[in-house]
N, C-alpha and C positions, 0 to 999 in steps of 0.2 A: 171768310169762315175760319181760316187758321188764326187770324187776329183775335176772334172770340175765344178760341181754345188758349192762346197765350194770356188773355185777360183772366180766364178762369184759373189757369195755373198760378198766375201772380197772385190772385185773390186768395187762392187756397193756401199757398206757402206763406204769404205775409200774414194772413189771419191766424194760422197755426202758430207762427212765430210770436204773434202778439199774445195769443191765448197762453203759450208756454211761459212767457215772462210777465203776465199780468198786465198787458197794456191794452189800449183801445184798438180793436181789430180794424175798424173802419179807417182810423188815421193811418195805420200801417199799410192798408190796402191802397189808400190814395198816395202814400209815399212810394209804394211799388209801382203803381201805374205811372206816377210822375217820373220815376227813375227810368222806366221802360222807354217812354216817349222822349224824355230829355236826352237819354243815350242816343236815341234816333236822330234827334234834332242836332246834337253836337256833331255826330258823325257826318250828317248831311252838310253842316256848315263847313266843317274842316274838308270834307271830301270835295265840296264845290270849289273852295279856295285852292286846294292842291290840284284838282282838275284844271282850274282856270290858270293856274300858274304854269302847269306843264303844257297844256294844249292851247291856251289863250282863252280869255273870258268870253269871247264869241261862241266858243264851243260848248260852254255850259248851257247856253240858251237852246242849243240844239237837241234833237231827240236822242242823241247818243247817250246822254246823261240819265235818261229815264228808260230803265230796262229791268227785266227780272233779276238779272245778277246784282244790280245795284239795290234792288229791294231786299234780296236776301242779305246782302252785306249790311244794310241798315237794321234789319231785323236781328242780325247776329249781334251788331254794336248795342242795340237796345237791350238784348238779353244779357250782354257782359255788364252793362250799367246797372241793370236790375240785380244780377247776382252779386256785384260789388256792394251795392246798398244793403242787400239782404245779409251778407257776410258781416258788414259793419254794424248793423242793428243786433245781429246775433252776438257778436262780441261785446257790444255795449250792454246787452241784456245780461250776458254772464258776468261781466264786471260788477254790474249793479247787484246781481244776486249774491256774489261773493262778498260784497261790501256790506250788504244787509246781514249776511251770516256773521261777519267779522264784528260788526258794530250792533249786535242785538242786545237784548235785555241782559244776557248772561255775562256780558263783557263790561257792565257797569261796575266801576271801582276797581278793575283789573288793570294793573300797570304792566305794560310790556317792556322788557329789558332786551336791549340789542346785545 
């Protein structure tokens, strides 16, 4: 149930970001969902490797690796990945907006001097 709330929050924030910068909101939604689950998968991969190096790779197959604390850790890592992609897209949108303002119709024929 909490996963559905996360998907709603991701959809809402990424679609608002897309609307703010004039982009396709469904593309941004899928980028957000991909970054969330990608962050979880990357954390799971590196967590399993680290856990295997420390405790032995036989311990990874054991039930000790599957618990609620690990699930919360993976959700946290997925949230961090999603937040990082959101901030990246936000800065990219701001730079594009500034570039459009700078290179608009009003700047035709204007020479900038350094």
